[in-house]
N, C-alpha and C positions, 0 to 999 in steps of 0.2 A: 266746742270741738273735742271729740273723744280721741285722745292720744293712745296709741299701742305701740309698746316698746317690746320688739323681739329681740331674742338672745343672740341671733346670728343671721346671716344671709340666707341660710336654707333652714330657718327654724320652723318646719313643717308643723310640729306639734303645736308651737305657740301660736301660729297663724291659724291653724285650724279651730283651736279652742276659742281664741278671740273672735274668729269669724262666726262661729256658732253662738256665741254670747252676744255679739252686736246683732245679729240677724233676729235672733229671738227677743232682743229688747228694742226692735223696730228702729234701729239706728240707720239713716240712710248713708250711702256712700260718701256723698259730700260733706258728712259730719265727722268723718273719720280720717285721723292722720297717722300714717304708719312710719315708724323709724327703727333702725337697727342699733341696738345699744347691748354690748356684751355684758355689761353690768346689771342689766335689768334682770329682776327675778322671774321665775317661770310663770307664765301666765295661768292663772287658776280660774277654772269654770266657776261661775257663780252657783249657789246651790239651785238645784232644778225648782225648788219651791219659788224662787225669784223671778222665773222665766215663764212665759206663756206660750203655749203652741208646741207643735212638734216640728223637727227639723229633718229633711231628707234632701239630699243631694243626688243627681244621676250619676252613676257610676263613671260614665264617659267624662263628665265634668271634673271628678275627682282626680281621674288619671291626668286630665289636661292640666289641672292645676299644679299638681305634683310635679309636672315636667317643667312648666312655665315658671313656676317658683325658683327653679335653679338659674334662670335667666340673669344676666348682669344688666338689669334695667330697673332704675330707682322706683318706677311707677308701677311695677308688677304686683305688688301687694294690694294696691289699691284697685288695679284692674281687675284681680282674681276675686276680690271682694266684691266689686260691682257685678261680676258674672253670677257669683252665688245669691246675692241679693236679688238680682233679678230672676233668676231660676227659681228661687224660694217663693217669689211673687207671681209666678206663672207667666212671666214676661220676657222668657228667653228659651229658646230652642238651642241646645248645644251643638245640634248637628247643623245649624244654618251657618253656612261659611260665608254668606254675605252680610252678616252681622258684624259691624265693625270691631266690637268687642271680642267676639268669638275669632275674628280673622287675626286680630292682634295677638290673642293669647295663642293661638295655633301657630303664628309665625314665630313666636318665643319658644314655643315647645319644639319645633323643628330645628331651630337654632340649637337648643340644648342637646337634642339626640344627635345633630351633626357634630357637635364639639366632643361628645362622650366618644363617639367611634373615632374622631379624630385624635383623641387621647389615647386610645387603643392602638391606633396604628402608628403613631408617632413616638409614644413613650419607650424609652430603651434604658435598660438598667446597667449599672457598673457595679462591679465588687467593691466593698468597703476595704480599706487597707489592711485591717488587722481582724476581720471577723468574717463570718459566713454570710453576714447580711448583704443583700443587693440594694442599691440605691438608684432612684431614678427622680429626675427633675422635670417640672413641666409647668408652664404658665398657661393656664387654661383661659379661653375667651369667656366662660360662664362658670358658674360654681357648681362644677361636676364631679370634685373629687369625692364628695361623701358618698354619692350614690354609685359611682363607679369604682371605689376602691375594693370593695368585697368581690366585684366580678373579676378585676385585675388580680387579686389575691388568690382567687381559686385557679387561675391558670398554673400556678405554681405552689400548690397548697403546703408543700412540705420545705419551702425554703423561705426564710426570713427576708421580708422586702420592706422598704420604706419608700414613699412617694412624697416628695417635698414640692410644694407650690408656694407661692407669695401669700396666700390667705390661710393656709392650713397644710398639715401634713397627716399621712396616714401610714401606720405601722401593722404590718402582719407577722405574727409569729405563733408559736404553741399557744400563747395567751389570748389568741384571736385577735380581731382587729381594733385598733386603738387610734383616736385622732387626737392631734397635738396642734400646736401653734404653727404658723407658716414662717417663710424665710425671706427677707428682703431680696428682690430679684438681683440686685447690684452685688450681692454676696456671692452669687452663683453664676458667673460669666461662662464657665464651661466645665467639663466634667472633672477636670484636675481639681478645680475649686470645690466642686461638690464633694469629693473625696475627702479633700482637706477640711472642709467645713465639719463634716461628719465626724473626723477624727478628733476635732477640738470640741465640738458641742453635741455629738450624737447621743451621748448618754443622757445629757439634760433634756433634749427632745423627748427621748423615750420616757423620761421621769415624769415629764409634764403632760404625756399624753394620758388620755382617759378611754376606758371601753367604749366602744360605739354604742352599746346598748342594745335592747330590744327594738324591732322595727318601730315601734310607737315614739322611741326617743328621737327619731330622725325620719327621714323619708320612708315610708312604707315599702318594703320589699316588693309588694305586689305591683306597685306602680312606678319602680324605678326601672332602669335600663335591664333588657333581658340579657341573660348571661351567654357570652360568647364561648363557642367551643375552641379549645386550644390544644391541638393534638400533642405537642412536645411534652416529655415528662422532664424537661431539665430547661435552665434558662437559655434563652437565645444569645448570640453574640452581642456584647455591648460596646457599640461603637461611641467614638466621641461625637460631641455634638456639632451638628453641620452648622455653619454660618447661614444665617436666614438672609437670603437675597431681598433687596427691596422689591415690593410688589411692582409689576409691570404695568404702567397706567393703560396701554393699549389692551392688554388681556383683562384689566380690571373693568374697563369700559365695555368690552365685548361681553363679559358676564353679566353685567347690568343689562345690556340690551338684549341678550339672549333670554332673559327671565321673562320678556313679553313677546318671545317669538312666536309667530303664527304662520310660518312658511309652509307647514303642512298640518293636516287635520289632527295629528297626535297630541298637539298642544291642548286640545279641548278637554279630554278626559284625564290627562295627566296631572298630577299635583303640582308640579313644578318643572322647569328646566334643570337639567343636572350637567353643568358646564365641568370642562376639565380643572384639574388642580395639580399643584406641584410648584417648584422652583422656577423662576424666569429664566434661570440660565441652564435648566435641564438640557443634557446631552443625549438622553434616551427618552423616547415617548412611547407609552403603551397605549394602544387603541383597542377598545373592546367592541362589542355589538351595539348595546343600547343601556340605558339605564333600567335596572329591575325594580321589583316591587319595594324593596327596603331603600334602595338609592332614590327612587322616586319620592319616599316619604322623608327621608333625611336630607335629601340635597346635595350628596356627595357621591362619586363615581366608586363602585366595588368597596361596598361595606357590608353586603349581605353575604351569604354562604360561600359564594363564587369568590368574593373579595377576601374573604378571610383565608380560604385556600390559595389564593393569589399572593396574600401577605407571607404565608408560611413558605410557599415555593420560591418567593423572591429572596427570603432569608436564606434558605438552603443554597440558593444559587449564589449568594454573596452580594445581592443588590440591595441597597437600602431604599425603600419606598420613598423616603423624604427626598432623595435625589433625583428622582424621574417624574415626569409629567405624565399623568393617567387620565384618560379620556375615553370616550366612546364615540361611534360613528354616528350614532343617532342620540340626541340629546334628552329625548322625552322617552317614557316607557310605554310600549305598545302592549296593549293587553286586551283580554276578553273576559268580561265579568260573568262568573258563574257562582250566583248566590252572593255570599259575602267573600268570595276569593277572586283575585285577579290573576288570570292565567296568561303567562308570557306568550306572545305572538311574535314570530319573526319579521322584522321590518322588510319592505319591499322595495324595488328599486327607485320609484319616485320619492318615497321618504328618505332614503339614504341620499338621493341626489339633492333634496331640499335642505338637508341639514349638512351637506358638504361645504357650505359657505362658512359655517363655525368652524368645522375642523381645519378647513383651509386658514382661517384667521389664526387658529392655535399654531398650526404648524408653521406658517410664515414667519410669525412673530418670534416663535421659539427657535426655529432653525436647528432642529435636533439633528445629530450626525446618524441615528438610527431609529427607525419606527420599528416596533415590535407588534406585529398585527395579531390580535387573540381573536381567531376564529374566521369562518369564510366570509361573513359580512364586513368585518372590518378590512380584510384582505381585498375584497371587490370594491370597497369603497376607496381604497388607496391605489390599488393597481389597475382599477378601471375595466377588469374582467373577471369572470367566474374562476374561482380558485379550488383545487382540489387540494385540501390540506395534506394528505398522506403524500402527495407526490411532491410538494413544494416546501414542506416545513424544515425548520432547522439549518438553512443555509442563506447566506446573504444575497440580496437581490439588488442589484443597482438601479437607482431611480434615474429619470431623466435630468433632474436638478443636482445629481452628485451625492445625494444622501443614499443611505441603504436601508433595506427593510428586510424583516425576518418574519416568517410566517410560521405560527404555532397554534396549538388548539386553544379554544376559550376554556378558561378553568371550570365554566358550568358543565362542560362536556364530561369532565372527570367525575362530577357528581352524579352523573346519570348512568355511569358505567356500574352494572349490578353485581358483577363478580368481583369479590375482594381482592383476588389474585390479579385479575386483569386491570383492576382499579389501580393497585399498586404499581403494576408495569406502566400503565400509562401516566401516572403521576411522575415516576422516574423520567420517563421520556420528556415531560413537560419541563421539569427541572433542568434536564440536561440541554434542552433548547434555550432556557434562559442564562444557562452557564456559557452557550455559545454568544448568545447576545451581549453578556458582560464582557467576553473577550474581544467583542468588535467595537467596542467603544470605552474611552476613558471616563471613568465616574469618580467622584470624590472618594478618599480614601475612608473605610469603614473603621 
């Protein structure tokens, strides 16, 4: 049995070098045991003269491996080696979604992408007590810190920031990005503890951190997460950490059941069902039209360009995304394929009605005091009639069950406004609508 010791959970360079050497040495997957050992020396490729043959892997498989490698799955190294072994032998088509190994790797990659977006949406900073540095604490479901840290740092390039997680920490300042040790989760129960911990041990953490190094030292930049645009040139407000409500069992079951929904034909071409997300005790529910292209790939609502604009507008309106439930009237992405592109198509009444079942499950279980209806499709789905946004936006509408609804535009509308001045005016009106919504319902203090 060939044992490979990797230096970390995301030791891309070590896994890649070991994989190349093992494949060229004709070592079958069942003869390799992978383990993580921080004390292990760097894996050194054998001299080319000791290896026979050439080694080439499809670009798509490299990208898939780089993402799936960050999943919190102990079998991922073996799975990805098996994929490369089979591809090298000509026994694998990376585009074959019906292949069990490919399907498993794609599932892991989607989970990693979803967690990366979740980290960007939920991570909030707090100023350190006696310095210009801002601190963030996050407990990732997967090992996404290394690949995500530089993207997060670029949001506020002139501001020193430190992101602490249980496995590792990332520090950004004039010296660039540095990676250091993690912090036990028990030591950071809330934001006050985070500030206190940094006051006591921050200097030690910075001293122990090492430069992230060039791309080959870690996950290659070309296959890590795309950089998100973040318009503000200053830090956003830094709220206290909201308590995490226990997952609602009914919503958890509905999420699982919706994953195999075939109530309408949209399930066929879509990648996956995109169910709503948020705390089970949310007082406000935001409803959009449908999952978009990025949402369909990632598996989370509002993570694409419209979602990033929504995050910004919510922040300006004083609404914490973590305190609201966000969903869509239609849970699958409806599109028309044009070459490699998938062009959005507006859902029709039968598709909206078919998906109304899942929307009702969310609404009945959550029982929110306010529904914010983003766009005409969401408004029609909830009000049961065609809606003219300009006539009904920005005011409370009483629903038969006693809840209230507020109609506004969908953030994707703002992205389509061609004139900069008009776009700024429409964005301000959208934020104003969200501020009205914030005043209609009691949300957790930020």
